[in-house]
C-alpha positions as CSV (number, residue, x, y, z in Angstrom):
1,M,-140.6,100.6,80.8
2,N,-143.6,99.9,83.6
3,N,-145.6,103.2,82.3
4,L,-145.7,101.9,78.4
5,P,-149.5,101.6,77.3
6,T,-151.3,98.1,77.5
7,M,-154.4,96.5,76.6
8,P,-156.8,94.8,78.1
9,V,-157.0,91.3,77.5
10,A,-161.0,91.2,76.5
11,E,-160.4,94.5,74.2
12,A,-157.3,92.5,72.4
13,F,-158.9,89.9,71.5
14,K,-161.8,91.6,70.3
15,L,-159.3,93.0,67.7
16,L,-158.1,90.0,67.0
17,G,-161.4,88.8,66.4
18,S,-162.9,91.7,64.4
19,N,-159.7,93.2,62.4
20,N,-157.8,91.0,59.8
21,K,-155.4,93.6,59.4
22,I,-154.4,94.4,62.8
23,T,-150.5,94.1,63.5
24,A,-150.2,91.3,66.5
25,I,-146.5,90.4,67.1
26,D,-146.3,86.7,69.1
27,V,-142.9,86.7,70.6
28,R,-143.3,83.7,72.4
29,S,-140.7,80.8,70.7
30,E,-141.4,78.9,67.6
31,G,-142.3,75.9,69.1
32,E,-144.8,77.6,71.9
33,Y,-146.4,79.5,68.4
34,Q,-146.8,76.2,66.6
35,K,-148.8,74.1,69.2
36,A,-151.2,77.2,69.9
37,H,-151.5,80.7,68.3
38,F,-154.0,82.8,67.1
39,E,-154.9,83.9,63.5
40,N,-154.2,87.1,62.2
41,T,-150.5,87.5,64.1
42,V,-147.1,86.9,63.3
43,N,-144.8,84.7,65.4
44,I,-140.7,86.8,65.6
45,P,-139.6,85.3,68.5
46,I,-137.3,87.2,71.6
47,L,-135.7,83.7,72.3
48,S,-135.8,80.9,69.8
49,D,-136.7,77.0,71.2
50,A,-132.9,77.0,71.7
51,H,-132.3,79.8,73.5
52,R,-135.5,79.0,75.7
53,H,-133.8,75.6,76.3
54,D,-130.5,77.2,77.3
55,V,-132.2,78.8,79.9
56,G,-134.5,76.3,81.4
57,L,-131.7,74.4,81.7
58,T,-129.5,76.7,83.3
59,Y,-133.2,77.6,85.8
60,K,-132.9,74.2,86.7
61,T,-129.2,74.1,87.4
62,E,-128.1,77.4,88.4
63,G,-131.4,79.4,89.6
64,S,-133.6,82.1,88.5
65,E,-131.0,85.1,88.4
66,A,-128.6,83.1,86.4
67,A,-131.4,82.1,84.0
68,K,-132.4,85.5,83.9
69,A,-128.7,86.9,83.3
70,L,-128.0,84.0,80.5
71,G,-131.3,85.7,78.4
72,H,-130.4,89.0,78.0
73,K,-126.8,88.1,77.6
74,L,-128.7,85.6,74.8
75,V,-131.0,88.8,73.5
76,S,-128.0,91.4,72.5
77,G,-125.8,93.0,70.4
78,E,-126.5,92.0,66.6
79,Y,-129.2,89.7,67.7
80,K,-130.9,92.5,69.4
81,E,-130.5,95.0,66.8
82,R,-131.9,92.3,64.3
83,M,-135.0,91.4,66.1
84,I,-136.3,95.4,67.0
85,R,-135.5,95.9,63.3
86,Q,-137.7,92.8,62.6
87,W,-140.6,94.2,64.8
88,C,-140.6,97.4,63.7
89,E,-141.2,96.3,60.2
90,A,-143.9,94.0,61.1
91,I,-145.7,97.1,62.2
92,K,-148.1,97.6,58.9
93,S,-151.3,99.7,61.1
94,Q,-152.2,100.8,64.5
95,P,-153.4,99.4,66.9
96,A,-150.3,97.3,67.4
97,L,-150.1,94.3,69.9
98,I,-147.3,92.5,71.2
99,F,-147.4,89.8,73.5
100,C,-145.4,86.6,75.1
101,W,-147.1,84.0,77.3
102,R,-148.5,85.6,79.9
103,G,-147.8,89.5,79.4
104,G,-144.5,89.2,81.0
105,L,-140.7,89.9,80.3
106,R,-140.3,88.9,77.3
107,S,-142.8,91.0,75.6
108,R,-142.2,93.7,77.7
109,L,-138.4,94.1,76.8
110,A,-139.5,93.9,73.4
111,H,-142.2,96.6,73.9
112,E,-139.6,98.9,75.3
113,W,-137.4,98.3,72.3
114,I,-139.8,99.1,69.9
115,Y,-140.6,102.3,72.0
116,Q,-137.1,103.4,72.0
117,Q,-137.5,102.9,68.2
118,G,-140.5,105.9,68.5
119,L,-143.4,103.0,67.3
120,D,-146.5,103.3,69.3
121,I,-147.3,99.7,70.5
122,F,-149.6,98.2,73.3
123,R,-148.6,95.3,75.4
124,V,-151.5,92.9,76.1
125,D,-152.1,92.0,79.8
126,S,-152.0,88.7,80.4
127,G,-150.4,87.4,77.2
128,Y,-150.9,84.2,75.5
129,K,-152.6,82.8,78.1
130,G,-155.3,85.8,78.7
131,L,-156.4,85.7,74.9
132,R,-156.8,82.1,75.3
133,H,-159.1,82.0,78.4
134,E,-161.2,84.7,76.9
135,A,-161.1,82.3,73.2
136,L,-162.8,79.6,75.3
137,K,-165.1,82.1,76.7
138,A,-166.7,83.0,73.6
139,L,-166.9,79.6,72.3
140,E,-169.4,79.2,75.3
141,N,-171.5,82.3,74.5
142,P,-175.2,80.5,73.5
143,V,-175.3,82.9,70.7
144,P,-178.8,81.1,68.0
145,L,-177.5,79.2,65.1
146,V,-178.6,77.3,62.0
147,I,-177.5,74.2,60.9
148,L,-177.0,73.6,57.2
149,S,-177.6,70.2,56.4
150,G,-177.5,67.6,53.4
151,M,-175.9,64.6,52.0
152,T,-172.5,64.8,51.1
153,G,-171.6,66.8,47.3
154,S,-174.7,68.7,48.5
155,G,-172.4,71.8,47.9
156,K,-172.9,73.4,51.8
157,T,-169.7,75.0,51.8
158,R,-170.0,76.8,48.6
159,L,-173.7,77.8,50.0
160,I,-172.7,79.3,53.1
161,H,-169.7,81.5,51.7
162,K,-173.1,83.2,49.8
163,L,-174.0,84.1,52.9
164,R,-173.3,87.2,55.1
165,H,-173.1,85.7,58.6
166,F,-171.9,81.8,58.7
167,V,-169.0,79.8,60.4
168,D,-166.6,77.6,58.3
169,L,-165.4,75.0,60.5
170,E,-164.2,72.7,57.6
171,G,-162.4,75.5,56.1
172,L,-160.9,76.6,60.3
173,A,-160.2,72.7,60.3
174,N,-158.4,72.8,57.0
175,H,-160.4,69.8,56.1
176,R,-163.8,68.9,54.3
177,G,-164.9,66.5,57.3
178,S,-164.7,63.0,55.8
179,A,-162.2,59.9,55.0
180,F,-161.6,61.7,52.1
181,G,-161.6,65.3,53.2
182,A,-157.8,66.2,54.1
183,H,-156.1,68.6,51.9
184,F,-153.4,67.9,49.4
185,G,-150.4,68.8,50.7
186,T,-151.4,71.2,53.7
187,N,-151.7,70.5,57.3
188,Q,-154.3,70.8,59.3
189,P,-154.2,73.4,62.8
190,Q,-153.4,72.0,66.6
191,Q,-156.5,71.5,67.7
192,A,-155.8,74.4,70.7
193,T,-155.4,77.0,67.2
194,F,-158.4,75.2,65.7
195,E,-160.5,76.8,68.7
196,N,-158.6,79.9,68.6
197,K,-159.8,80.4,65.4
198,L,-163.3,79.6,65.7
199,A,-163.7,81.6,68.7
200,Q,-162.3,84.7,66.8
201,S,-164.7,83.3,63.7
202,L,-167.7,84.5,66.1
203,Y,-167.1,87.9,66.3
204,H,-167.7,88.1,62.5
205,V,-171.3,86.9,63.2
206,A,-175.0,87.7,64.5
207,D,-178.0,85.7,65.5
208,N,-178.9,82.9,63.5
209,Y,-175.2,82.4,61.6
210,V,-175.1,79.0,59.5
211,L,-172.5,76.2,60.2
212,E,-172.8,73.1,58.0
213,D,-173.7,69.8,59.8
214,E,-170.6,68.1,61.2
215,S,-169.4,65.0,63.0
216,P,-167.5,66.1,66.6
217,N,-164.1,65.4,64.3
218,I,-163.5,67.3,61.4
219,G,-160.2,65.3,59.9
220,R,-158.2,65.5,63.8
221,C,-159.8,68.9,65.0
222,H,-162.0,68.4,67.6
223,L,-164.8,70.5,68.1
224,P,-165.4,71.5,71.6
225,D,-167.9,69.4,73.7
226,S,-170.0,72.8,74.9
227,F,-170.2,74.2,71.3
228,Y,-170.9,70.6,69.7
229,A,-174.0,70.2,71.9
230,R,-175.8,73.4,70.9
231,M,-175.1,72.0,67.2
232,V,-176.7,69.3,68.1
233,P,-180.8,70.2,68.7
234,A,-180.0,73.4,66.5
235,P,-182.7,73.9,64.0
236,M,-181.8,73.1,59.9
237,V,-181.8,73.6,56.7
238,M,-181.7,71.0,54.2
239,I,-180.4,71.0,50.7
240,E,-182.1,68.1,48.4
241,T,-180.0,67.0,45.4
242,P,-179.9,64.2,43.2
243,V,-177.2,62.0,43.7
244,R,-175.8,62.0,40.3
245,I,-175.4,65.9,40.8
246,R,-173.8,65.6,43.9
247,A,-171.5,62.7,42.5
248,L,-170.6,66.0,39.9
249,E,-169.6,68.0,42.5
250,I,-167.2,65.8,44.4
251,F,-165.7,65.1,41.2
252,K,-164.9,68.8,40.5
253,E,-163.8,69.5,43.9
254,Y,-161.6,66.4,44.8
255,I,-160.6,65.5,41.5
256,Q,-160.8,68.0,38.8
257,T,-159.2,70.9,40.8
258,P,-156.3,69.3,42.3
259,V,-155.6,68.2,38.8
260,A,-155.8,71.5,37.1
261,G,-153.4,72.5,40.0
262,G,-150.8,70.4,39.2
263,M,-151.6,66.8,41.3
264,P,-150.2,63.9,39.0
265,L,-153.5,61.7,38.5
266,H,-151.9,58.5,40.0
267,E,-151.2,60.3,43.1
268,L,-154.6,61.0,43.2
269,E,-155.8,57.9,42.3
270,N,-153.7,55.8,45.1
271,S,-154.7,58.4,47.8
272,F,-158.5,57.7,47.0
273,A,-157.5,54.0,46.7
274,N,-155.8,54.2,50.0
275,N,-158.9,56.0,51.8
276,V,-161.5,53.2,50.3
277,D,-159.6,50.8,51.9
278,R,-159.5,52.5,55.0
279,I,-163.3,52.2,55.5
280,R,-163.6,48.7,53.9
281,N,-165.4,47.1,57.4
282,K,-168.5,49.8,56.8
283,L,-168.6,48.9,53.3
284,G,-168.1,45.3,53.2
285,G,-165.0,43.7,51.1
286,L,-166.6,43.0,48.2
287,E,-168.7,46.6,47.5
288,C,-165.0,47.9,48.5
289,D,-163.9,45.7,45.9
290,N,-166.1,46.8,43.1
291,I,-165.6,50.5,43.9
292,K,-162.0,50.5,43.6
293,N,-162.2,48.4,40.0
294,L,-164.1,50.9,39.3
295,L,-162.1,53.9,40.5
296,N,-159.3,52.4,39.0
297,Q,-160.7,51.9,35.7
298,S,-161.8,55.6,35.7
299,F,-157.9,57.0,36.5
300,Q,-157.2,55.5,33.0
301,F,-159.1,58.6,31.3
302,D,-158.0,62.2,31.2
303,A,-160.0,63.9,34.6
304,L,-160.2,67.2,32.6
305,N,-161.6,65.8,29.8
306,E,-165.2,66.4,29.9
307,D,-166.3,63.2,27.8
308,C,-164.9,61.4,30.2
309,T,-166.5,62.8,33.6
310,D,-168.9,59.6,33.7
311,A,-166.3,57.0,34.2
312,Y,-165.5,59.0,37.2
313,L,-169.3,59.8,38.7
314,D,-170.4,55.7,38.3
315,W,-168.1,55.3,41.6
316,I,-168.4,58.1,43.5
317,E,-172.0,58.0,42.8
318,R,-172.0,54.4,44.3
319,L,-169.2,55.3,47.0
320,L,-172.3,57.9,48.0
321,T,-174.5,56.0,48.1
322,H,-173.5,52.9,49.8
323,Y,-171.8,54.6,52.3
324,Y,-171.9,57.8,52.9
325,D,-175.8,58.8,52.4
326,K,-176.6,56.0,54.9
327,L,-173.8,57.3,57.4
328,Y,-175.3,60.8,56.7
329,S,-179.0,59.3,57.2
330,H,-178.0,57.8,60.6
331,S,-176.3,60.2,62.0
332,L,-179.3,62.7,61.2
333,S,-181.7,60.0,62.9
334,L,-179.8,60.6,66.0
335,K,-180.5,64.4,66.7
336,S,-184.1,65.9,67.4
337,R,-184.2,69.0,64.9
338,K,-186.7,71.0,63.7
339,T,-186.9,71.4,60.0
340,L,-186.6,74.9,58.9
341,Y,-186.7,74.2,55.1
342,K,-186.0,71.8,52.9
343,G,-185.2,72.4,49.1
344,S,-182.8,73.1,46.7
345,W,-179.6,74.7,46.6
346,Q,-180.9,77.7,44.9
347,D,-183.8,77.6,47.3
348,C,-182.3,76.9,50.4
349,L,-179.5,79.7,49.6
350,D,-182.4,82.4,49.2
351,F,-184.0,81.0,52.3
352,L,-181.4,81.1,54.7
353,T,-180.7,85.1,53.0
354,H,-183.9,85.9,53.8
355,L,-183.3,84.8,57.1
356,H,-180.3,87.1,57.8
357,H,-182.2,90.1,56.6
358,E,-185.4,89.8,58.7
């Protein structure tokens, strides 16, 4: 068993970052995986959470040998055969990787059993712990970057996805980075998973890759301090867009898209009203009530009827000018950035596209 092929953790991490079709099996328990994992991995535990609890309890009360014996007993017979079948069926491409917490007993056993079925797979030296160490190193890499700036609703996310070299922080965090930024019906990743995904994404980009301007927190996900510290002084490109057009962008993304996807209008209205209440102290009570009244009136109309658009744009524009634009301007004033270019959405796209081709 000890002679089966292993892969150095640095090489394995590079594969996880550069190949989204790789087969990588994480045999840690469901709970371990949920707390922290890497993109492009599949969780097929050799021991379930319940199994790990029983083994851990036995270790505390009877010692390591008794715990090891229980582990072997739990992973035997029909259960073992089912696990082997699932692992083998998961191997869709080569090279294939397998790992546990530290590259220890769990992944060694799974590796041996898969190998006995005639399939090739590499056990990752140092396991998840080693991969996590590589991820943290990648986040410290001081590669030059460019910040795409612009008031809320400028279409920054839409623009960076037109570029070759970008990292979508909001996409990684599954949040649009504002009081209204949560995606309905989905959850954000755990902090360690967010950091791992960010580190993997950096393998896809070259010098002068583009990031959206963000605060340190994107919903509940926090940008690593050292990474954010490099964003603050980075040179920027700024999109300049009239507020009514920005309001239309917000309307399409935050209202029309979820409604077209089947979300009931009253649920959407309640969500927005609650979010406006959350920023009451910053808006001021009177302005908060004004916006909520306009919001309530707008949701009496069909959001998918183009003739009703202006009713929605009125309160969105007011929210932008009275809250988001002030917040964004203040945030920019605290950062000493060199401005590489200012212009329309299309002009900024052209500038950044040319920058990447230089």
